[in-house]
N, C-alpha and C positions, 0 to 999 in steps of 0.2 A: 472345548472340554467342558466348561461352564454353563454353556447352554443345555448341554446334555443331561448335568448334573441338575439344571433347575427346571428341566421336564418332568422330573421325579420327586424332586425334592423341594417343598414351601420355602420360601424366605419369611419368616415369623418377624413383625415389628418388635424391638426392643422396647425397654421401659418408656423411652423417650417418643415411639411411635414410628422409628426410623428403622427401615431395613438394612441390610449389611452392603448392599449396592449404594444405597444414600451416604451411609457411613465413610462406605469408600472414597465416593465421591469428596466428601469433606476432607478425607485422610489425604487425598490428592491435591487437593487446594491448599493446605497449609505444608505439605511435606514437598512441593516441588514433583511428586511423580507424574509425569508428564510422558507421554509415548514420546515425543517429539524430541525431548531430554534422554530418556532411557533406553528408547527403540520399543517396538511394537508388540516383540515377543515378551521382551521383560516385564513390559506393562500388564500383557494377559497372565503372565503368572504371578504378578504382583495380585493382581484381582482376582485369581483361581484362590490363590493360597487367603487372603483376607477374607474372603467370602466363605469359602469351607469351613475356616477357623470358626465362624459366627452360624453356622448352621448347627439346629439342634441336632442331637445324636438320631439316628436312623434305628428302625425296628431291628431288635436282636431276633434272628432265628433260633429256634429251639431243634433245631435240626439236629439228631443224635446218631444219625444213619454212620455207617463206616466211611463211605465218601466224604462226608463234611468233614469228620472228624482226620481223615487222613490231609483234607485241602487245608485245615487250619493247621497241623503238624506242618506241613509243607512251607505254609506261609509264615509258620514262626521261624522255621529254620531260615528263610530267604531273610526275613527282616534282622536277624540275629547276626547275618553274615556284613550288614550294613553298618554296624555298630562299629565305629573305629576306637581302639584306644587313645587316651590322652597323656 
């Protein structure tokens, strides 16, 4: 999934000149996030979460067509159902 995202989204260097992938490698070095320890799937999800959290915001579409608005309402409803009360 990350590979697909990186095909269309560019990793920008941070103020220190490092990309999110480089920062993830550093994070793994000091945190022990190692595929051999946590499993390949968990490592892949951690990497996806870490990198995607550091991506700059994508372009916002100005599509106000009925279909686009319906999709937004549907997505908002789906997102609301995932919230669990504490």
